[in-house]
MARDOMAR-402414 format. One record per residue (C-alpha): residue in one letter; x, y, z. Coordinates in pm, whole numbers, padded with zeros to 5 digits, always signed. Example, Ala and Ser with C-alpha at 12.3 -4.5 7.8 and 13.67 -1.06 7.14 Angstrom:
residues 2
A+01230-00450+00780S+01367-00106+00714
This chain:
residues 281
X+08544+09938+10239X+08871+10022+09996X+08499+10052+09931X+08525+09659+09813X+08660+09513+10150X+08388+09757+10332X+08114+09579+10069X+08192+09243+10170X+08218+09207+10513X+07922+09343+10562X+07703+09233+10239X+07632+08850+10331X+07466+08892+10658X+07276+09193+10540X+07169+09061+10219X+07084+08705+10367X+06850+08892+10570X+06687+09111+10285X+06645+08741+10106X+06498+08566+10398X+06304+08882+10413X+06190+08877+10100X+06055+08525+10091X+05841+08556+10386X+05677+08900+10296X+05692+08963+09914X+05306+08827+09865X+05225+08993+10174X+05390+09307+10195X+05560+09424+09893X+05299+09484+09632X+05516+09312+09289X+05429+09495+08954X+05645+09222+08802X+05898+08937+08925X+06183+09051+09156X+06534+08947+09110X+06723+08972+09392X+07114+08946+09345X+07496+09004+09460X+07816+09002+09282X+08146+08878+09314X+08423+09077+09080X+08793+09176+09018X+08764+09467+09211X+08581+09786+09213X+08592+09988+08920X+08308+09969+08729X+08467+10046+08368X+08774+09811+08420X+08686+09519+08645X+08492+09240+08559X+08200+08932+08718X+08356+08660+08915X+07999+08556+09028X+07686+08594+09021X+07379+08480+09204X+07034+08548+09173X+06689+08446+09342X+06378+08556+09112X+06074+08563+09316X+05784+08564+09095X+05429+08707+09138X+05294+08412+09326X+05592+08413+09609X+05776+08112+09390X+06119+08094+09373X+06368+08061+09089X+06751+08041+09205X+07061+08116+08938X+07440+08076+09044X+07702+08091+08812X+08111+08129+08847X+08243+08317+08571X+08618+08359+08402X+08675+08738+08419X+08914+08712+08152X+09135+08912+08355X+09358+08845+08687X+09166+08834+08983X+09421+09023+09220X+09519+08799+09515X+09354+09055+09753X+09040+09058+09627X+09029+08670+09605X+09144+08671+09957X+08782+08860+10031X+08547+08626+09807X+08777+08353+09780X+08758+08288+09442X+09130+08235+09269X+09198+08236+08941X+09273+07852+08917X+08873+07871+09014X+08803+08053+08697X+08974+07806+08447X+08728+07620+08209X+08472+07880+08334X+08210+08038+08097X+08306+08425+08074X+08006+08705+08105X+07991+08697+07707X+07936+08329+07705X+07670+08366+07966X+07491+08637+07895X+07201+08544+07651X+07116+08283+07931X+07117+08567+08223X+06975+08816+08017X+06629+08551+07934X+06697+08467+08309X+06659+08877+08464X+06387+08944+08161X+06214+09262+08262X+06238+09208+08610X+06254+09487+08917X+06576+09419+09112X+06673+09432+09451X+07045+09381+09632X+07291+09538+09905X+07443+09873+09763X+07340+09704+09411X+07231+10102+09305X+07589+10259+09302X+07776+09868+09285X+07611+09583+09118X+07348+09715+08857X+07581+09902+08741X+07884+09648+08698X+07611+09427+08515X+07496+09697+08285X+07857+09724+08193X+07939+09381+08151X+07653+09334+07955X+07736+09646+07737X+08070+09477+07634X+07865+09164+07536X+07694+09370+07300X+07382+09261+07454X+07112+09605+07508X+07001+09565+07840X+06675+09824+07942X+06750+09970+08270X+06399+10143+08317X+06338+09907+08614X+06260+09947+08974X+06487+09918+09240X+06522+09834+09586X+06870+09879+09785X+06865+09712+10120X+07179+09926+10226X+07000+10243+10142X+06696+10100+10341X+06920+09986+10620X+07127+10380+10627X+06814+10533+10613X+06646+10398+10877X+06932+10326+11089X+07145+10621+11109X+07512+10628+11135X+07591+10964+11309X+07705+11087+11680X+07409+11110+11772X+07270+10727+11733X+07612+10617+11835X+07580+10828+12131X+07219+10696+12191X+07312+10349+12150X+07671+10316+12374X+07573+10572+12648X+07215+10592+12642X+07192+10942+12589X+07003+11167+12365X+07284+11461+12160X+07180+11803+12245X+07324+12065+12032X+07418+11828+11747X+07691+11996+11562X+07825+12281+11827X+08213+12190+11859X+08182+12160+12258X+07857+11905+12203X+07989+11694+11934X+08336+11638+12098X+08235+11568+12483X+07973+11296+12316X+08263+11146+12111X+08498+11135+12402X+08221+10921+12602X+08128+10721+12295X+08534+10633+12274X+08526+10534+12624X+08173+10348+12642X+08279+10156+12301X+08545+10030+12517X+08348+09899+12755X+08101+09766+12509X+08316+09532+12318X+08505+09259+12434X+08742+09210+12115X+08841+09632+12198X+09219+09649+12386X+09186+09959+12613X+09510+10077+12451X+09592+10382+12199X+09815+10143+11971X+09512+09873+11947X+09234+10185+11898X+09473+10312+11621X+09513+09986+11424X+09167+09901+11439X+08962+10231+11367X+09245+10401+11160X+09292+10402+10770X+09725+10257+10755X+09623+10108+10427X+09695+10450+10262X+09988+10719+10284X+09798+11048+10261X+09467+11183+10437X+09303+11174+10084X+09337+10839+10021X+09522+10880+09675X+09860+10688+09738X+09768+10330+09883X+10003+10084+10077X+10024+09742+09908X+10037+09404+10062X+10431+09448+10006X+10412+09748+10224X+10511+09975+09963X+10362+10306+09774X+10104+10222+09520X+09921+10501+09367X+09512+10463+09383X+09400+10686+09133X+09456+10793+08741X+09616+10646+08476X+09885+10493+08706X+09655+10273+08923X+09824+10012+09130X+10156+10101+08996X+10450+10159+09236X+10467+10508+09324X+10861+10502+09302X+10865+10311+08975X+10656+10576+08812X+10856+10869+08936X+11163+10684+08785X+11065+10678+08493X+10801+10951+08434X+10935+11272+08626X+10671+11448+08446X+10417+11314+08642X+10572+11383+09013X+10547+11791+08871X+10203+11761+08753X+10093+11608+09063X+10261+11916+09269X+10133+12145+09066X+09785+12031+09052X+09496+12069+09264X+09600+11817+09559X+09606+11858+09895X+09907+11989+10053X+09925+11663+10246X+09940+11439+09931X+10187+11647+09807X+10446+11620+10113X+10409+11259+10105X+10451+11208+09670X+10754+11446+09805X+10935+11233+09998X+10847+10928+09796X+11006+11127+09473X+11299+11167+09706X+11329+10767+09754X+11337+10715+09358X+11611+10901+09319X+11814+10701+09585X+11660+10371+09498
């Protein structure tokens, strides 16, 4: 997931499992050295330096197993993109009159204390985002803590590679993994088995392309994304989320910079077509 879409469909399920498991085993199998905060954030996007938190939920597990819950919807002070609201269900109208993070930061900081942290993909996203918000609020937040990331545990304990797929869908062990022949034969068998395994999958190329492809991008390097209007938008840099044709009209030099830069040839071919379209628009 856009890193965000991927994150949101899987997090509620696995994070809920993680939380429920913690409720059961925290004071049996996990030796806490201090309280543990299990938390999740909803945000305006996935760029830690630019985006803002719109919702936070925390469970604080005490040394004796007692829990405290804290929930707050926040006004991010910037617009929430509609495509993001479609994911987490929080719209601009829902945050009118809500506390900003700066308003809520002292209460949250007091609740968190010096606790350790747990979450799902929290090491890469949630915790860095939280720390960034505290910095902006002028609160020195101690990041010297222990972290449990349920996603990292999940990925390490449940491999997501061709060998694991071959075992799951075909009940076979992949011999000579990473040889082109063995991997290709296994991949074809996995594709056929997946179509039989899932009733939701249609056995035609158009459906499987739409289901497994990445039609939200114009280029393979994901530098140019497809907006909800079907138009091409920059997915990086100073013109992030700006329509490519508009940028090329305003700043022809940006096209020249990309053509001369270290971008894949596929991306250069895509922007060349868009640059030509900008001249005729």
